[in-house]
FIVO-156426 format. One record per residue (C-alpha): residue in three letters; x, z, y; residue number from 0. Coordinates in steps of 0.5 Angstrom, whole numbers, plus 2048, in hexadecimal, padded with zeros to 3 digits. Example, Ala and Ser with C-alpha at 12.3 -4.5 7.8 and 13.67 -1.06 7.14 Angstrom:
// FIVO-156426
NODE   type    xx    zz    yy   seq
NODE    ALA   819   810   7F7     0
NODE    SER   81B   80E   7FE     1
END
This chain:
// FIVO-156426
NODE   type    xx    zz    yy   seq
NODE    UNK   800   800   800     0
NODE    UNK   802   7FF   807     1
NODE    UNK   801   802   80E     2
NODE    UNK   7FD   7FC   811     3
NODE    UNK   7FC   800   818     4
NODE    UNK   803   7FF   81B     5
NODE    UNK   806   7F9   81E     6
NODE    UNK   80B   7F5   81A     7
NODE    UNK   80F   7EF   81C     8
NODE    UNK   80C   7E9   819     9
NODE    UNK   812   7E4   81B    10
NODE    UNK   817   7E3   820    11
NODE    UNK   814   7DF   827    12
NODE    UNK   818   7D9   826    13
NODE    UNK   815   7D8   81F    14
NODE    UNK   80E   7D7   821    15
NODE    UNK   80D   7D0   824    16
NODE    UNK   807   7CB   825    17
NODE    UNK   807   7CA   81E    18
NODE    UNK   805   7CF   819    19
NODE    UNK   809   7D4   816    20
NODE    UNK   807   7D8   810    21
NODE    UNK   809   7DF   80D    22
NODE    UNK   806   7E4   808    23
NODE    UNK   806   7EB   80C    24
NODE    UNK   803   7F1   808    25
NODE    UNK   801   7ED   803    26
NODE    UNK   7FD   7E9   808    27
NODE    UNK   7FE   7E1   809    28
NODE    UNK   7FF   7E0   810    29
NODE    UNK   800   7DA   814    30
NODE    UNK   803   7DA   81B    31
NODE    UNK   803   7D5   821    32
NODE    UNK   804   7D4   828    33
NODE    UNK   7FE   7D0   82C    34
NODE    UNK   7FF   7CB   831    35
NODE    UNK   800   7D1   836    36
NODE    UNK   805   7D4   833    37
NODE    UNK   801   7DA   830    38
NODE    UNK   802   7DC   829    39
NODE    UNK   7FD   7DD   824    40
NODE    UNK   7FD   7E0   81D    41
NODE    UNK   7F7   7DE   818    42
NODE    UNK   7F5   7DF   811    43
NODE    UNK   7F9   7D9   80D    44
NODE    UNK   7F3   7D7   80A    45
NODE    UNK   7ED   7D2   80C    46
NODE    UNK   7E6   7D5   80C    47
NODE    UNK   7E4   7CE   809    48
NODE    UNK   7E8   7CD   803    49
NODE    UNK   7ED   7D2   803    50
NODE    UNK   7F3   7CD   805    51
NODE    UNK   7F9   7D1   808    52
NODE    UNK   7F9   7CF   80F    53
NODE    UNK   800   7CF   80F    54
NODE    UNK   7FF   7C8   80D    55
NODE    UNK   7FB   7C6   814    56
NODE    UNK   7FD   7C4   81B    57
NODE    UNK   7FD   7C7   821    58
NODE    UNK   7F8   7C4   826    59
NODE    UNK   7F8   7C6   82D    60
NODE    UNK   7F6   7CE   82C    61
NODE    UNK   7F3   7CD   825    62
NODE    UNK   7F6   7CC   81E    63
NODE    UNK   7F3   7C7   81A    64
NODE    UNK   7F2   7C7   813    65
NODE    UNK   7F6   7C1   80F    66
NODE    UNK   7F0   7C0   80A    67
NODE    UNK   7EA   7BF   80E    68
NODE    UNK   7EC   7C0   815    69
NODE    UNK   7E8   7C7   817    70
NODE    UNK   7EC   7C9   81D    71
NODE    UNK   7ED   7D1   81F    72
NODE    UNK   7EE   7D4   825    73
NODE    UNK   7F3   7D9   827    74
NODE    UNK   7EE   7DF   825    75
NODE    UNK   7ED   7DB   81E    76
NODE    UNK   7E6   7D8   820    77
NODE    UNK   7E4   7D1   81D    78
NODE    UNK   7E3   7CD   823    79
NODE    UNK   7E2   7C6   820    80
NODE    UNK   7E0   7C3   81A    81
NODE    UNK   7E1   7BC   81A    82
NODE    UNK   7DA   7B8   818    83
NODE    UNK   7D5   7BE   81A    84
NODE    UNK   7D3   7C1   821    85
NODE    UNK   7D1   7C8   81E    86
NODE    UNK   7D6   7CD   81C    87
NODE    UNK   7D4   7D2   817    88
NODE    UNK   7D5   7D9   81A    89
NODE    UNK   7D9   7DB   814    90
NODE    UNK   7DE   7D5   815    91
NODE    UNK   7E4   7DA   817    92
NODE    UNK   7EA   7DD   814    93
NODE    UNK   7ED   7E4   816    94
NODE    UNK   7F2   7E4   81C    95
NODE    UNK   7F7   7E9   81D    96
NODE    UNK   7F9   7ED   823    97
NODE    UNK   800   7EA   825    98
NODE    UNK   805   7EB   82B    99
NODE    UNK   80B   7E8   82D   100
NODE    UNK   811   7ED   830   101
NODE    UNK   818   7ED   82F   102
NODE    UNK   819   7E7   82C   103
NODE    UNK   815   7E9   826   104
NODE    UNK   80D   7E8   824   105
NODE    UNK   80A   7EE   823   106
NODE    UNK   804   7EE   81E   107
NODE    UNK   7FE   7F4   81D   108
NODE    UNK   7FB   7F3   816   109
NODE    UNK   7F6   7F9   816   110
NODE    UNK   7F0   7FB   81A   111
NODE    UNK   7F0   7F6   820   112
NODE    UNK   7ED   7FC   824   113
NODE    UNK   7F3   800   823   114
NODE    UNK   7F8   7FB   825   115
NODE    UNK   7FC   7FE   82C   116
NODE    UNK   801   7F9   82F   117
NODE    UNK   804   7FF   832   118
NODE    UNK   806   802   82C   119
NODE    UNK   80A   7FC   82A   120
NODE    UNK   811   7FE   828   121
NODE    UNK   816   7FC   82E   122
NODE    UNK   81C   7F8   82D   123
NODE    UNK   81F   7F6   834   124
NODE    UNK   826   7F5   832   125
NODE    UNK   824   7EE   830   126
NODE    UNK   822   7EC   837   127
NODE    UNK   828   7F0   83A   128
NODE    UNK   82E   7EC   83D   129
NODE    UNK   833   7F2   83C   130
NODE    UNK   832   7F0   834   131
NODE    UNK   833   7EA   830   132
NODE    UNK   82F   7E9   829   133
NODE    UNK   82E   7E5   823   134
NODE    UNK   829   7E6   81E   135
NODE    UNK   826   7E4   817   136
NODE    UNK   821   7E6   812   137
NODE    UNK   821   7E7   80B   138
NODE    UNK   81C   7E8   805   139
NODE    UNK   81E   7EE   802   140
NODE    UNK   81C   7EF   7FA   141
NODE    UNK   81A   7F6   7FB   142
NODE    UNK   815   7FB   7FE   143
NODE    UNK   816   7FC   806   144
NODE    UNK   816   804   805   145
NODE    UNK   81D   803   801   146
NODE    UNK   820   7FF   808   147
NODE    UNK   81E   805   80C   148
NODE    UNK   821   80A   807   149
NODE    UNK   828   805   808   150
NODE    UNK   827   805   810   151
NODE    UNK   826   80C   811   152
NODE    UNK   82B   80F   80D   153
NODE    UNK   832   80C   80F   154
NODE    UNK   836   810   80A   155
NODE    UNK   836   80A   805   156
NODE    UNK   83B   806   80A   157
NODE    UNK   841   809   807   158
NODE    UNK   840   807   800   159
NODE    UNK   83B   800   801   160
NODE    UNK   83F   7FD   807   161
NODE    UNK   846   7FF   806   162
NODE    UNK   849   7F9   809   163
NODE    UNK   844   7F8   80F   164
NODE    UNK   841   7FD   813   165
NODE    UNK   842   803   80E   166
NODE    UNK   849   806   80F   167
NODE    UNK   84B   80D   80B   168
NODE    UNK   845   810   807   169
NODE    UNK   847   817   809   170
NODE    UNK   846   815   810   171
NODE    UNK   83F   814   80F   172
NODE    UNK   83D   81A   80B   173
NODE    UNK   841   81E   810   174
NODE    UNK   83D   81B   816   175
NODE    UNK   839   820   81B   176
NODE    UNK   832   81E   819   177
NODE    UNK   82C   820   81D   178
NODE    UNK   825   81E   81B   179
NODE    UNK   81F   81E   81F   180
NODE    UNK   817   81C   81F   181
NODE    UNK   815   818   825   182
NODE    UNK   80E   816   828   183
NODE    UNK   80E   810   823   184
NODE    UNK   813   811   81E   185
NODE    UNK   81A   814   81C   186
NODE    UNK   821   814   820   187
NODE    UNK   828   815   81D   188
NODE    UNK   82E   816   821   189
NODE    UNK   835   816   81D   190
NODE    UNK   83C   818   820   191
NODE    UNK   842   816   81D   192
NODE    UNK   848   819   822   193
NODE    UNK   84F   817   821   194
NODE    UNK   84E   812   81C   195
NODE    UNK   851   80B   81A   196
NODE    UNK   84D   806   81C   197
NODE    UNK   84A   801   816   198
NODE    UNK   84D   7FA   815   199
NODE    UNK   847   7F6   819   200
NODE    UNK   848   7FA   81F   201
NODE    UNK   850   7F9   820   202
NODE    UNK   84F   7F2   81E   203
NODE    UNK   84A   7F1   824   204
NODE    UNK   84D   7F6   829   205
NODE    UNK   854   7F9   82B   206
NODE    UNK   854   800   82C   207
NODE    UNK   859   804   830   208
NODE    UNK   85B   809   82A   209
NODE    UNK   85A   808   823   210
NODE    UNK   855   80E   822   211
NODE    UNK   84E   80E   825   212
NODE    UNK   848   812   827   213
NODE    UNK   842   80E   823   214
NODE    UNK   83B   80F   823   215
NODE    UNK   835   80D   820   216
NODE    UNK   82E   80D   822   217
NODE    UNK   828   80B   81E   218
NODE    UNK   820   80B   820   219
NODE    UNK   81B   80A   81C   220
NODE    UNK   814   808   81D   221
NODE    UNK   80F   805   818   222
NODE    UNK   811   7FD   818   223
NODE    UNK   818   7FE   81B   224
NODE    UNK   81E   802   81B   225
NODE    UNK   823   801   821   226
NODE    UNK   82A   803   820   227
NODE    UNK   82F   804   826   228
NODE    UNK   837   805   823   229
NODE    UNK   83D   805   826   230
NODE    UNK   844   808   828   231
NODE    UNK   849   809   82D   232
NODE    UNK   850   80C   82E   233
NODE    UNK   850   813   82C   234
NODE    UNK   84F   818   833   235
NODE    UNK   84C   812   837   236
NODE    UNK   846   815   838   237
NODE    UNK   841   812   832   238
NODE    UNK   83E   819   830   239
NODE    UNK   83D   81B   837   240
NODE    UNK   839   814   838   241
NODE    UNK   83E   810   83B   242
NODE    UNK   83E   80A   836   243
NODE    UNK   83F   804   83B   244
NODE    UNK   846   800   839   245
NODE    UNK   846   802   832   246
NODE    UNK   843   7FE   82C   247
NODE    UNK   83B   7FE   82C   248
NODE    UNK   837   7FB   827   249
NODE    UNK   82F   7FB   826   250
NODE    UNK   82B   7F9   820   251
NODE    UNK   824   7F7   820   252
NODE    UNK   821   7F8   819   253
NODE    UNK   81A   7F6   818   254
NODE    UNK   817   7F7   811   255
NODE    UNK   810   7F3   810   256
NODE    UNK   80E   7F4   808   257
NODE    UNK   80C   7ED   805   258
NODE    UNK   80A   7F0   7FF   259
NODE    UNK   80B   7F7   7FC   260
NODE    UNK   811   7F4   7F9   261
NODE    UNK   814   7F0   7FE   262
NODE    UNK   815   7F1   806   263
NODE    UNK   817   7EC   80C   264
NODE    UNK   81D   7EF   80F   265
NODE    UNK   81E   7ED   816   266
NODE    UNK   824   7EF   819   267
NODE    UNK   829   7EE   81F   268
NODE    UNK   830   7F0   821   269
NODE    UNK   832   7F1   828   270
NODE    UNK   838   7F3   82C   271
NODE    UNK   83A   7F5   833   272
NODE    UNK   841   7F3   833   273
NODE    UNK   845   7EC   834   274
NODE    UNK   83E   7E9   836   275
NODE    UNK   841   7E2   838   276
NODE    UNK   844   7E1   832   277
NODE    UNK   83F   7DE   82D   278
NODE    UNK   844   7DE   827   279
NODE    UNK   844   7E6   828   280
NODE    UNK   83C   7E6   827   281
NODE    UNK   83D   7E1   821   282
NODE    UNK   843   7E6   81E   283
NODE    UNK   83E   7EC   81E   284
NODE    UNK   838   7E8   81B   285
NODE    UNK   83C   7E6   815   286
NODE    UNK   83F   7ED   814   287
NODE    UNK   838   7EF   814   288
NODE    UNK   835   7EA   810   289
NODE    UNK   83A   7EC   80B   290
NODE    UNK   838   7F4   80C   291
NODE    UNK   831   7F2   80B   292
NODE    UNK   832   7EE   805   293
NODE    UNK   836   7F4   802   294
NODE    UNK   82F   7F8   804   295
NODE    UNK   82B   7F3   801   296
NODE    UNK   82E   7F3   7FA   297
NODE    UNK   82E   7FB   7FA   298
NODE    UNK   827   7FB   7FC   299
NODE    UNK   824   7F6   7F7   300
NODE    UNK   828   7F9   7F1   301
NODE    UNK   825   800   7F3   302
NODE    UNK   81E   7FD   7F3   303
NODE    UNK   81F   7F9   7EC   304
NODE    UNK   821   800   7EA   305
NODE    UNK   81B   804   7ED   306
NODE    UNK   816   7FE   7EA   307
NODE    UNK   819   800   7E3   308
NODE    UNK   817   807   7E4   309
NODE    UNK   812   808   7E9   310
NODE    UNK   810   80F   7E8   311
NODE    UNK   817   812   7E8   312
NODE    UNK   817   816   7EF   313
NODE    UNK   81D   815   7F3   314
NODE    UNK   822   81C   7F4   315
NODE    UNK   823   81D   7FC   316
NODE    UNK   829   81F   7FF   317
NODE    UNK   82B   822   805   318
NODE    UNK   82C   81B   809   319
NODE    UNK   825   819   807   320
NODE    UNK   821   81D   80D   321
NODE    UNK   820   817   811   322
NODE    UNK   81E   812   80B   323
NODE    UNK   819   817   808   324
NODE    UNK   816   819   80F   325
NODE    UNK   815   811   810   326
NODE    UNK   812   810   809   327
NODE    UNK   80D   816   80B   328
NODE    UNK   80B   813   811   329
NODE    UNK   809   80C   80D   330
NODE    UNK   805   810   808   331
NODE    UNK   802   814   80D   332
NODE    UNK   800   80D   811   333
NODE    UNK   7FD   80A   80A   334
NODE    UNK   7F9   811   809   335
NODE    UNK   7F6   810   810   336
NODE    UNK   7F4   809   80F   337
NODE    UNK   7F1   80A   808   338
NODE    UNK   7ED   811   80A   339
NODE    UNK   7E6   810   80B   340
NODE    UNK   7E4   80F   813   341
NODE    UNK   7E0   815   813   342
NODE    UNK   7E7   819   811   343
NODE    UNK   7EB   815   815   344
NODE    UNK   7E7   817   81B   345
NODE    UNK   7E7   81E   81A   346
NODE    UNK   7EF   81E   819   347
NODE    UNK   7EF   81A   820   348
NODE    UNK   7EB   820   823   349
NODE    UNK   7F0   825   820   350
END
């Protein structure tokens, strides 16, 4: 089961053009397109007439035309034209989803339309910030989305899984000073690794003044998204006190949208705030992150195959699982709230 009353990333903004673009999201087939005026729409990918997926059709003005018999649907999913007849049956429509374009992303609401609040769309302003350069990609992970959250919210695995890239010494990660707090929308983790050796990906792209640095990791979870801000600065240069300009800074967008219970669309971007006028640096950082995420993908998919073999066996939590456990509890609470009877939901809201 999924929590549907939440904002998810459906696509990158540049993926959606004036031609149909289809994805399965939360087990539902969805087709996205831009009308002639540039507005993005998301409809059920199934013509109401004879069920041909609308992805095969064409965009005509602000309408999507089915490729079978030419029925045309407007941005709200209402059929507005049937070739050869004037009367349009009231049932001639398809489900339409709330969508918003923001921060180079297309956000979609798959649940109760009346509860869709655009003000609660997670913000990611660094895609539009001239002080950062980024490159992006999308992976299909053959695993449940919750395992990806586990991976991102507990970075102690870096020293083992990513030895040659962002990892570094494993003991440094386990010795990090870690603070986990609940926020209004999720969970925040702050980790500090003072006076440590920078990992290979840092030194490949940035020249430090010393061979040891103060390194930080900040992770922010809210349903549908994990923001990661990591970096390092020369020891004693003021990073722990908040003076992080002039060091190595990296921001990672990690947006997970379930395709099915067993597969997840993983939208990610890698941004840096140094050597901005050197495209080769952006490319080098991107290549290193591709390697890093490939390592995570292998681990998570193998992990999920193991889980599927013995789905009733529980996990054993350890000290570093505080944030993953809290995130899972939030997902569980959201699902329970959606499945509760309306009267009980109203009572809960009034408490």
